[in-house]
DRENBAKE-208033 format. One line per field, with one value per atom (N, C-alpha, C, O, CB): x, y, z. Coordinates in nm, 4 decimals. Glycine has a CB too. Example, Ala and Ser with C-alpha at 12.3 -4.5 7.8 and 13.67 -1.06 7.14 Angstrom:
! residues 2
c1 <- [1.3190:1.2300:1.3200:1.4236:1.1308:1.2850:1.3670:1.2900:1.3409:1.4084]
c2 <- [-0.5690:-0.4500:-0.3300:-0.3319:-0.4473:-0.2250:-0.1060:0.0030:0.1138:-0.0598]
c3 <- [0.7800:0.7800:0.7800:0.8465:0.9046:0.7080:0.7140:0.7870:0.8039:0.5725]
This chain:
! residues 136
c1 <- [23.6117:23.6358:23.6861:23.6497:23.5096:23.7691:23.8333:23.7773:23.7767:23.9863:23.7307:23.6722:23.7810:23.8771:23.5694:23.7652:23.8573:23.7797:23.6644:23.9306:23.8413:23.7781:23.8086:23.9205:23.8263:23.7085:23.7280:23.7822:23.7551:23.5960:23.8601:23.9026:23.7801:23.6780:23.9972:23.7893:23.6758:23.6244:23.5049:23.7148:23.7113:23.6683:23.6195:23.5867:23.7821:23.6140:23.5706:23.4206:23.3694:23.6432:23.3502:23.2043:23.1618:23.2274:23.1410:23.0543:22.9975:22.8483:22.7880:23.0301:22.7851:22.6419:22.5582:22.4532:22.5952:22.6012:22.5246:22.5269:22.4506:22.5787:22.6142:22.6215:22.5066:22.4863:22.7532:22.4322:22.3258:22.1927:22.1844:22.3524:22.0869:21.9525:21.9109:21.9438:21.8519:21.8390:21.7874:21.6836:21.5955:21.7269:21.6942:21.5985:21.6280:21.5537:21.4626:21.7327:21.7672:21.9141:21.9947:21.7354:21.9507:22.0925:22.1544:22.0950:22.1085:22.2739:22.3492:22.3152:22.3837:22.3280:22.2113:22.1747:22.2432:22.2171:22.0204:22.3286:22.3984:22.3020:22.2182:22.5209:22.3132:22.2333:22.3189:22.4416:22.1768:22.2545:22.3265:22.4022:22.3433:22.2286:22.5314:22.6145:22.6238:22.6587:22.7561:22.5923:22.6051:22.7428:22.8015:22.4918:22.7972:22.9262:22.9271:23.0323:22.9614:22.8140:22.8088:22.8286:22.8483:22.6760:22.8239:22.8426:22.9897:23.0195:22.7803:23.0818:23.2238:23.2645:23.2021:23.3076:23.3702:23.4226:23.4832:23.5270:23.5268:23.4853:23.5340:23.6388:23.6232:23.4175:23.7455:23.8467:23.8138:23.8003:23.9922:23.8009:23.7662:23.8824:23.9985:23.7296:23.8516:23.9573:24.0621:24.1799:23.8964:24.0219:24.1212:24.2213:24.3306:24.0512:24.1862:24.2808:24.3854:24.5007:24.2059:24.3455:24.4367:24.5456:24.6600:24.3593:24.5097:24.6043:24.6596:24.7257:24.5378:24.6338:24.6767:24.6202:24.6850:24.8309:24.5010:24.4334:24.4712:24.4154:24.4600:24.5655:24.6087:24.5118:24.4622:24.7491:24.4853:24.3961:24.4675:24.4143:24.2776:24.5868:24.6630:24.7838:24.8645:24.7082:24.7972:24.9136:25.0424:25.0412:24.8958:25.1527:25.2837:25.3304:25.4070:25.3872:25.2842:25.3216:25.2048:25.0918:25.3601:25.2322:25.1275:25.1016:25.1875:25.1667:24.9825:24.9510:24.9042:24.8995:25.0683:24.8689:24.8179:24.6700:24.5863:24.8402:24.6396:24.5016:24.4448:24.5170:24.4943:24.3158:24.2506:24.3214:24.3340:24.1058:24.3669:24.4258:24.5762:24.6378:24.3964:24.6366:24.7801:24.8107:24.7463:24.8270:24.9090:24.9456:25.0558:25.1515:24.9916:25.0407:25.1310:25.1927:25.1233:25.0566:25.3228:25.3958:25.4931:25.5725:25.4717:25.4878:25.5764:25.7070:25.7108:25.5085:25.8125:25.9408:25.9394:25.8755:26.0584:26.0076:26.0112:26.0684:26.0257:26.0943:26.1637:26.2241:26.1248:26.1440:26.3431:26.0190:25.9197:25.8461:25.7927:25.8198:25.8420:25.7758:25.8417:25.7755:25.7755:25.9714:26.0417:26.0552:26.1167:26.1798:25.9990:26.0044:25.9134:25.8108:25.9622:25.9506:25.8683:25.7476:25.7434:25.9528:25.6504:25.5307:25.4164:25.4146:25.4912:25.3227:25.2106:25.0800:25.0635:25.2044:24.9886:24.8495:24.8283:24.8715:24.7769:24.7614:24.7217:24.8422:24.8365:24.6351:24.9506:25.0693:25.1230:25.1625:25.1793:25.1245:25.1688:25.0733:25.1169:25.1795:24.9432:24.8448:24.8644:24.8522:24.7015:24.8946:24.9178:25.0408:25.0387:24.9349:25.1475:25.2704:25.2453:25.2926:25.3832:25.1715:25.1413:25.0560:25.0821:25.0695:24.9541:24.8657:24.9428:24.9202:24.7509:25.0329:25.1014:25.2279:25.3133:25.1368:25.2407:25.3461:25.3155:25.4040:25.3592:25.1884:25.1430:25.0836:25.0214:25.0371:25.1013:25.0589:24.9079:24.8296:25.1024:24.8690:24.7284:24.7124:24.8058:24.6761:24.5932:24.5643:24.5252:24.4940:24.4519:24.5273:24.4833:24.3380:24.3029:24.4970:24.2543:24.1141:24.1038:24.0217:24.0373:24.1854:24.1825:24.2301:24.1754:24.2687:24.3315:24.3811:24.2722:24.2488:24.5087:24.2064:24.0975:23.9885:23.9405:24.0392:23.9496:23.8447:23.8908:23.8137:23.8035:24.0147:24.0659:24.0748:24.0471:24.2034:24.1131:24.1242:23.9920:23.9784:24.2291:23.8940:23.7633:23.7774:23.7195:23.6924:23.8566:23.8758:23.8455:23.8493:24.0214:23.8154:23.7955:23.9220:24.0329:23.7535:23.9037:24.0167:24.1187:24.2391:23.9670:24.0721:24.1641:24.2565:24.3738:24.0857:24.2054:24.2871:24.3898:24.5063:24.1982:24.3476:24.4405:24.5516:24.6670:24.3655:24.5179:24.6201:24.7231:24.8431:24.5546:24.6773:24.7695:24.8597:24.9800:24.6914:24.8035:24.8836:24.9879:25.1043:24.7932:24.9457:25.0406:25.1481:25.2656:24.9667:25.1091:25.2040:25.3106:25.4292:25.1305:25.2678:25.3629:25.4606:25.5799:25.2880:25.4092:25.4956:25.5916:25.7058:25.4114:25.5456:25.6340:25.7465:25.8632:25.5547:25.7117:25.8112:25.9158:26.0325:25.7420:25.8725:25.9646:26.0417:26.1310:25.8883:26.0087:26.0779:26.0302:26.0991:26.2223:25.9133:25.8627:25.7793:25.7638:25.7810:25.7252:25.6482:25.6892:25.7430:25.4951:25.6624:25.6813:25.5467:25.4627:25.7910:25.5281:25.4018:25.4302:25.5371:25.3232:25.3315:25.3432:25.2067:25.1032:25.3994:25.2091:25.0864:25.0780:25.1773:25.0824:24.9603:24.9377:24.9060:24.8297:24.8215:24.9635:24.9356:24.7893:24.7261:25.0256:24.7380:24.5996:24.5398:24.6006:24.5896:24.4218:24.3560:24.2669:24.2024:24.2740:24.2653:24.1746:24.0333:24.0158:24.2206:23.9353:23.7967:23.7771:23.7038:23.7011:23.8417:23.8304:23.8848:23.8264:23.9057:23.9959:24.0537:23.9625:23.9458:24.1921:23.9041:23.8120:23.6889:23.6425:23.7701:23.6358:23.5191:23.5527:23.4711:23.4658:23.6716:23.7140:23.7276:23.6865:23.8468:23.7843:23.7971:23.6579:23.6308:23.8839:23.5695:23.4333:23.3645:23.3001:23.3516:23.3782:23.3150:23.3718:23.2978:23.3313:23.5024:23.5645:23.5203:23.4962:23.7161:23.5094:23.4632:23.3174:23.2802:23.4794:23.2369:23.0966:23.0850:22.9933:23.0215:23.1787:23.1776:23.2030:23.1687:23.2808:23.2629:23.2889:23.1589:23.1571:23.3841]
c2 <- [2.4331:2.3193:2.3682:2.4770:2.2340:2.2887:2.3293:2.2462:2.1233:2.3145:2.3112:2.2400:2.1959:2.2688:2.3278:2.0761:2.0236:1.9929:1.9503:1.8973:2.0140:1.9777:1.8318:1.7849:2.0696:1.7608:1.6216:1.6170:1.7066:1.5410:1.5114:1.4933:1.4764:1.4240:1.3710:1.5198:1.5187:1.3772:1.3590:1.5835:1.2772:1.1410:1.0643:0.9462:1.0653:1.1276:1.0595:1.0741:1.1854:1.1159:0.9630:0.9659:0.9484:0.8788:0.8567:1.0106:1.0006:0.9817:1.0482:1.1271:0.8917:0.8687:0.9956:1.0039:0.7722:1.0924:1.2163:1.3003:1.3962:1.2978:1.2656:1.3414:1.3094:1.3800:1.3147:1.2044:1.1611:1.1667:1.1400:1.0198:1.2022:1.2003:1.0565:0.9680:1.2717:1.0324:0.8995:0.8671:0.9482:0.8901:0.7479:0.7050:0.7574:0.7272:0.7474:0.8340:0.8857:0.8600:0.9530:1.0364:0.7315:0.6985:0.7799:0.7985:0.5493:0.8269:0.8998:1.0472:1.1204:0.8360:1.0923:1.2347:1.3096:1.2835:1.2536:1.4003:1.4818:1.5824:1.6375:1.5537:1.6066:1.7120:1.8363:1.8295:1.6672:1.9487:2.0749:2.0673:2.0349:2.1967:2.0964:2.0892:2.2264:2.3250:2.0355:2.2308:2.3523:2.3532:2.2463:2.3617:2.4697:2.4746:2.3915:2.3410:2.6180:2.3762:2.2984:2.1496:2.0732:2.3212:2.1064:1.9658:1.9247:1.8062:1.9363:2.0188:1.9871:1.9034:1.9103:2.1153:1.8242:1.7469:1.8406:1.9508:1.6446:1.7968:1.8803:1.8036:1.6843:1.9251:1.8729:1.8157:1.8615:1.9812:1.8581:1.7688:1.8000:1.8723:1.8446:1.6712:1.9658:2.0422:1.9557:1.9915:2.1340:1.8416:1.7589:1.6974:1.6579:1.6477:1.6889:1.6389:1.7460:1.7137:1.5959:1.8711:1.9814:1.9909:2.0247:2.1150:1.9609:1.9740:1.8402:1.8337:2.0437:1.7342:1.5986:1.5600:1.4890:1.5890:1.6063:1.5707:1.6545:1.6361:1.4305:1.7467:1.8301:1.9441:2.0054:1.8856:1.9721:2.0828:2.1905:2.2999:2.0310:2.1602:2.2547:2.3047:2.2243:2.1888:2.4364:2.4912:2.4657:2.4574:2.6408:2.4533:2.4355:2.5640:2.5595:2.3909:2.6780:2.8089:2.8626:2.8688:2.9083:2.9013:2.9570:3.1035:3.1728:2.9423:3.1488:3.2916:3.3413:3.4625:3.3687:3.2530:3.2986:3.3312:3.2422:3.1908:3.4609:3.5069:3.5483:3.5533:3.6252:3.5776:3.6207:3.7392:3.7476:3.6566:3.8297:3.9538:3.9455:4.0440:4.0657:3.8293:3.8122:3.8384:3.7826:3.6695:3.9234:3.9596:3.8664:3.8373:4.1080:3.8204:3.7215:3.7795:3.8366:3.5884:3.7644:3.8130:3.7041:3.6565:3.9481:3.6639:3.5604:3.6220:3.7358:3.4842:3.5456:3.5892:3.5708:3.4778:3.5108:3.6562:3.6391:3.5030:3.4459:3.7511:3.4511:3.3217:3.2068:3.1012:3.2963:3.2266:3.1202:3.0860:2.9758:3.1608:3.1782:3.1506:3.0360:2.9655:3.2752:3.0170:2.9093:2.7836:2.6859:2.9568:2.7853:2.6680:2.5577:2.5868:2.7061:2.4322:2.3213:2.2957:2.1966:2.1933:2.3859:2.3745:2.3171:2.3274:2.5125:2.2573:2.1959:2.2631:2.3112:2.0471:2.2653:2.3022:2.4295:2.5374:2.1906:2.4168:2.5338:2.6119:2.7346:2.4907:2.5434:2.6151:2.7085:2.8214:2.5154:2.6624:2.7471:2.8647:2.9766:2.6652:2.8393:2.9471:3.0531:3.1725:2.8907:3.0105:3.1060:3.1903:3.3118:3.0326:3.1278:3.2015:3.3025:3.4159:3.1044:3.2630:3.3570:3.4728:3.5887:3.2851:3.4410:3.5435:3.6400:3.7609:3.4789:3.5867:3.6671:3.7359:3.7752:3.5802:3.7507:3.8372:3.9807:4.0661:3.8251:4.0047:4.1276:4.0831:3.9771:4.2088:4.1607:4.1223:4.1019:4.1839:4.2273:3.9904:3.9574:3.8981:3.8404:3.8584:3.9133:3.8556:3.7090:3.6630:3.9344:3.6366:3.4965:3.4893:3.3985:3.4335:3.5831:3.5846:3.6009:3.5347:3.6979:3.6875:3.7068:3.5822:3.5466:3.8266:3.5164:3.3919:3.2860:3.2157:3.3411:3.2753:3.1798:3.2038:3.1093:3.1885:3.3280:3.3624:3.3362:3.2847:3.5093:3.3705:3.3525:3.2046:3.1676:3.4182:3.1205:2.9774:2.9042:2.7872:2.9174:2.9755:2.9165:2.7955:2.6895:2.8760:2.8148:2.7113:2.7719:2.8940:2.6529:2.6882:2.7411:2.8093:2.7789:2.6284:2.9010:2.9754:2.8810:2.9042:3.0768:2.7761:2.6789:2.6146:2.5909:2.5708:2.5864:2.5291:2.6322:2.5983:2.4827:2.7576:2.8635:2.8802:2.9025:2.9969:2.8697:2.8806:2.7685:2.7931:2.8776:2.6459:2.5327:2.5521:2.5275:2.3993:2.5956:2.6172:2.7262:2.7092:2.6538:2.8384:2.9479:2.9023:2.9351:3.0736:2.8283:2.7760:2.6897:2.7007:2.6948:2.6040:2.5193:2.6048:2.5751:2.4216:2.7107:2.7981:2.8780:2.9017:2.8929:2.9199:2.9911:2.8976:2.9369:3.0440:2.7746:2.6762:2.6476:2.6234:2.5457:2.6508:2.6252:2.7502:2.7413:2.5699:2.8660:2.9899:3.0571:3.1437:2.9633:3.0183:3.0755:3.2010:3.2802:2.9735:3.2206:3.3417:3.3948:3.3223:3.3134:3.5222:3.5824:3.6374:3.6754:3.6949:3.6409:3.6905:3.8044:3.8124:3.5776:3.8925:4.0026:4.0286:4.0091:4.1309:4.0729:4.1037:4.2545:4.3206:4.0308:4.3069:4.4478:4.4601:4.3802:4.5068:4.5585:4.5786:4.6140:4.5678:4.6880:4.6954:4.7389:4.7495:4.8067:4.8751:4.6948:4.6990:4.8214:4.8639:4.5718:4.8760:4.9874:4.9322:4.8134:5.0701:5.0167:4.9767:4.9282:4.8322:5.0936:4.9937:4.9542:4.8126:4.7341:5.0544:4.7806:4.6470:4.5410:4.4336:4.6411:4.5698:4.4754:4.4544:4.3413:4.5262:4.5612:4.5487:4.4694:4.3901:4.6873:4.4901:4.4168:4.2672:4.1842:4.4728:4.2327:4.0915:4.0316:3.9192:4.0776:4.1078:4.0595:4.0282:3.9243:4.1635:4.1175:4.0974:3.9764:3.9032:4.2210:3.9546:3.8391:3.7086:3.6103:3.8505:3.7064:3.5864:3.5574:3.4416:3.6024:3.6590:3.6406:3.5841:3.5077:3.7729:3.6222:3.5746:3.4256:3.3630:3.6488:3.3687:3.2250:3.1520:3.0289:3.1825]
c3 <- [-16.6354:-16.7191:-16.8534:-16.8981:-16.7343:-16.9175:-17.0395:-17.1544:-17.1472:-17.0289:-17.2591:-17.3722:-17.4680:-17.4926:-17.4447:-17.5219:-17.6215:-17.7484:-17.7425:-17.5692:-17.8605:-17.9864:-18.0169:-17.9960:-18.1015:-18.0663:-18.1046:-18.2460:-18.3260:-18.0933:-18.2784:-18.4175:-18.5065:-18.4620:-18.4313:-18.6301:-18.7222:-18.7471:-18.7701:-18.8543:-18.7431:-18.7742:-18.6507:-18.6616:-18.8390:-18.5360:-18.4142:-18.3999:-18.3881:-18.2896:-18.4009:-18.3918:-18.2477:-18.1703:-18.4801:-18.2133:-18.0794:-18.0962:-18.1805:-17.9918:-18.0177:-18.0335:-18.0249:-18.0886:-17.9301:-17.9494:-17.9349:-18.0621:-18.0737:-17.8187:-18.1589:-18.2828:-18.3782:-18.4770:-18.3510:-18.3494:-18.4386:-18.3670:-18.2471:-18.4909:-18.4418:-18.3858:-18.3616:-18.4407:-18.4794:-18.2532:-18.2256:-18.3315:-18.3600:-18.0820:-18.3900:-18.4903:-18.6301:-18.7235:-18.4499:-18.6466:-18.7785:-18.8059:-18.8041:-18.7891:-18.8321:-18.8517:-18.9649:-19.0711:-18.8808:-18.9389:-19.0406:-19.0527:-19.1242:-19.1710:-18.9845:-18.9908:-18.8778:-18.7604:-18.9828:-18.9126:-18.8127:-18.7542:-18.8255:-18.8743:-18.6251:-18.5639:-18.5492:-18.5563:-18.4266:-18.5288:-18.5079:-18.3763:-18.2732:-18.5082:-18.3781:-18.2572:-18.1928:-18.2577:-18.2901:-18.0663:-17.9866:-17.9208:-17.9040:-17.8795:-17.8825:-17.8125:-17.6848:-17.6459:-17.7792:-17.6195:-17.4957:-17.5219:-17.4274:-17.4246:-17.6483:-17.6814:-17.6829:-17.6979:-17.8155:-17.6679:-17.6737:-17.5533:-17.4474:-17.6804:-17.5710:-17.4598:-17.3569:-17.3899:-17.5081:-17.2338:-17.1246:-17.0450:-17.0187:-17.0330:-17.0068:-16.9190:-16.7784:-16.7534:-16.9611:-16.6880:-16.5498:-16.4816:-16.5115:-16.4724:-16.3892:-16.3224:-16.2536:-16.2528:-16.2217:-16.1953:-16.1258:-16.2241:-16.1834:-16.0459:-16.3507:-16.4510:-16.4836:-16.5122:-16.5799:-16.4794:-16.5095:-16.4026:-16.4328:-16.5195:-16.2774:-16.1660:-16.1194:-16.0158:-16.0499:-16.1936:-16.1557:-16.0194:-15.9425:-16.1537:-15.9902:-15.8665:-15.7461:-15.6379:-15.8362:-15.7631:-15.6502:-15.6266:-15.7211:-15.6747:-15.5007:-15.4651:-15.3851:-15.3667:-15.3861:-15.3377:-15.2561:-15.3350:-15.3815:-15.1229:-15.3507:-15.4205:-15.3434:-15.2206:-15.4434:-15.4150:-15.3518:-15.2835:-15.1872:-15.4558:-15.3335:-15.2804:-15.1983:-15.2468:-15.3955:-15.0744:-14.9875:-15.0197:-15.0741:-14.8398:-14.9854:-14.9924:-15.1268:-15.1478:-14.9535:-15.2195:-15.3488:-15.3332:-15.3176:-15.4604:-15.3377:-15.3208:-15.4562:-15.5558:-15.2199:-15.4588:-15.5827:-15.6466:-15.7688:-15.5556:-15.5625:-15.6133:-15.6355:-15.6762:-15.5184:-15.6095:-15.6323:-15.7791:-15.8679:-15.5909:-15.8036:-15.9404:-15.9899:-15.9181:-15.9482:-16.1136:-16.1716:-16.2977:-16.3818:-16.2026:-16.3096:-16.4275:-16.4706:-16.3894:-16.3973:-16.5978:-16.6508:-16.6982:-16.7449:-16.7657:-16.6853:-16.7381:-16.8892:-16.9383:-16.6731:-16.9640:-17.1104:-17.1514:-17.2518:-17.1744:-17.0756:-17.1076:-17.0947:-17.1551:-17.0173:-17.0167:-16.9972:-17.1255:-17.1381:-16.8909:-17.2209:-17.3485:-17.4241:-17.5002:-17.4350:-17.4035:-17.4738:-17.3876:-17.4304:-17.5173:-17.2680:-17.1797:-17.2350:-17.2965:-17.0340:-17.2134:-17.2635:-17.1729:-17.1000:-17.2754:-17.1783:-17.0949:-17.1779:-17.3005:-17.0352:-17.1085:-17.1775:-17.1388:-17.0267:-17.1470:-17.2330:-17.2162:-17.1349:-17.1754:-17.1520:-17.0196:-16.9406:-16.8895:-16.8809:-16.8231:-16.8556:-16.8071:-16.9152:-16.8859:-16.7635:-17.0381:-17.1484:-17.1677:-17.1949:-17.2781:-17.1537:-17.1682:-17.0602:-17.0877:-17.1618:-16.9373:-16.8286:-16.8594:-16.8398:-16.6932:-16.9070:-16.9386:-17.0500:-17.0421:-16.9793:-17.1538:-17.2620:-17.2112:-17.2434:-17.3773:-17.1318:-17.0774:-16.9876:-16.9918:-16.9993:-16.9074:-16.8058:-16.8572:-16.7777:-16.6884:-16.9867:-17.0376:-16.9961:-16.9902:-17.1926:-16.9676:-16.9024:-16.7694:-16.7621:-16.9916:-16.6667:-16.5327:-16.5240:-16.5718:-16.4326:-16.4619:-16.4392:-16.2995:-16.2439:-16.5473:-16.2443:-16.1132:-16.1282:-16.2380:-16.0423:-16.0172:-16.0169:-16.0656:-16.1409:-15.8736:-16.0239:-16.0662:-16.2176:-16.2811:-15.9952:-16.2759:-16.4208:-16.4945:-16.5989:-16.4600:-16.4405:-16.5013:-16.4972:-16.5955:-16.4285:-16.3837:-16.3675:-16.4711:-16.5337:-16.2264:-16.4893:-16.5855:-16.7285:-16.8095:-16.5696:-16.7604:-16.8963:-16.9336:-17.0477:-16.9101:-16.8388:-16.8642:-16.8446:-16.8803:-16.7742:-16.7868:-16.7575:-16.6657:-16.6896:-16.8875:-16.5593:-16.4580:-16.3214:-16.3063:-16.4629:-16.2211:-16.0857:-16.0337:-16.0777:-15.9900:-15.9404:-15.8837:-15.8203:-15.8306:-15.7795:-15.7558:-15.6944:-15.7962:-15.7673:-15.6224:-15.9140:-16.0211:-16.0675:-16.0881:-16.1402:-16.0842:-16.1249:-16.0218:-16.0583:-16.1443:-15.8937:-15.7886:-15.8000:-15.7876:-15.6495:-15.8235:-15.8366:-15.9585:-15.9504:-15.8480:-16.0705:-16.1915:-16.1710:-16.2071:-16.3091:-16.1126:-16.0877:-15.9890:-16.0057:-16.0331:-15.8886:-15.7908:-15.8584:-15.8271:-15.6836:-15.9512:-16.0240:-16.1047:-16.1106:-16.1172:-16.1665:-16.2463:-16.1596:-16.1988:-16.3298:-16.0407:-15.9480:-15.9041:-15.9024:-15.8242:-15.8689:-15.8231:-15.9302:-15.8995:-15.7826:-16.0571:-16.1678:-16.2106:-16.2948:-16.2862:-16.1541:-16.1868:-16.3146:-16.3686:-16.1979:-16.3632:-16.4879:-16.4676:-16.5605:-16.5604:-16.3475:-16.3178:-16.1811:-16.0975:-16.3221:-16.1612:-16.0299:-15.9846:-16.0661:-16.0331:-15.8541:-15.7996:-15.7038:-15.6433:-15.7285:-15.6913:-15.5959:-15.5354:-15.5992:-15.6638:-15.4119:-15.3388:-15.3212:-15.2907:-15.2006:-15.3405:-15.3118:-15.1627:-15.1084:-15.4005:-15.0977:-14.9560:-14.9340:-14.8390:-14.8989:-15.0219:-15.0089:-15.1486:-15.2392:-14.9325:-15.1650:-15.2955:-15.3073:-15.2114:-15.3184:-15.4260:-15.4515:-15.4713:-15.4986:-15.5763:-15.4577:-15.4791:-15.6225:-15.6462:-15.4484:-15.7168:-15.8575:-15.8791:-15.9539:-15.9475:-15.8140:-15.8285:-15.7678:-15.8255:-15.7627:-15.6534:-15.5894:-15.6770:-15.6920:-15.4494:-15.7347:-15.8219:-15.9479:-15.9948:-15.8597:-16.0026:-16.1214:-16.0918:-16.1730:-16.1737:-15.9778:-15.9379:-15.9158:-15.9580:-15.8083:-15.8492:-15.8270:-15.9601:-15.9740:-15.7480:-16.0568:-16.1864:-16.2589:-16.3246:-16.2721:-16.2475:-16.3123:-16.2481:-16.3181:-16.3068:-16.1175:-16.0480:-16.0832:-16.1020:-15.8953:-16.0920:-16.1324:-16.2729:-16.3029:-16.1243:-16.3586:-16.4974:-16.5077:-16.6080:-16.5786:-16.4044:-16.4070:-16.3961:-16.3963:-16.2945]
């Protein structure tokens, strides 16, 4: 899930203690608004491109930085100026792997990123992916 900051002038009942009108309570990071994963993918759960696995490596084209992309797609393009796996993208965006697959698939279809599969993964790469997935 992706956290959004609220405008400073937007009041929410949870911002005030019950029984103490006008007294602000201490806000924790968990109090931020959240965008549900299905909103990020417009409700899609299946990527347009088949075969995107956790270890699929993603690299953005330099021209993609100037593309008119919005929100998470732009974040993926910025992140993937250096090659990253789907698992790393998922962890960096703090979204489920399925959402990362749909986003990368959209970027591949638009020609903004390229993907490559390793024939065989090293033990270090598998351990790194495992650790990133656990971090979610």
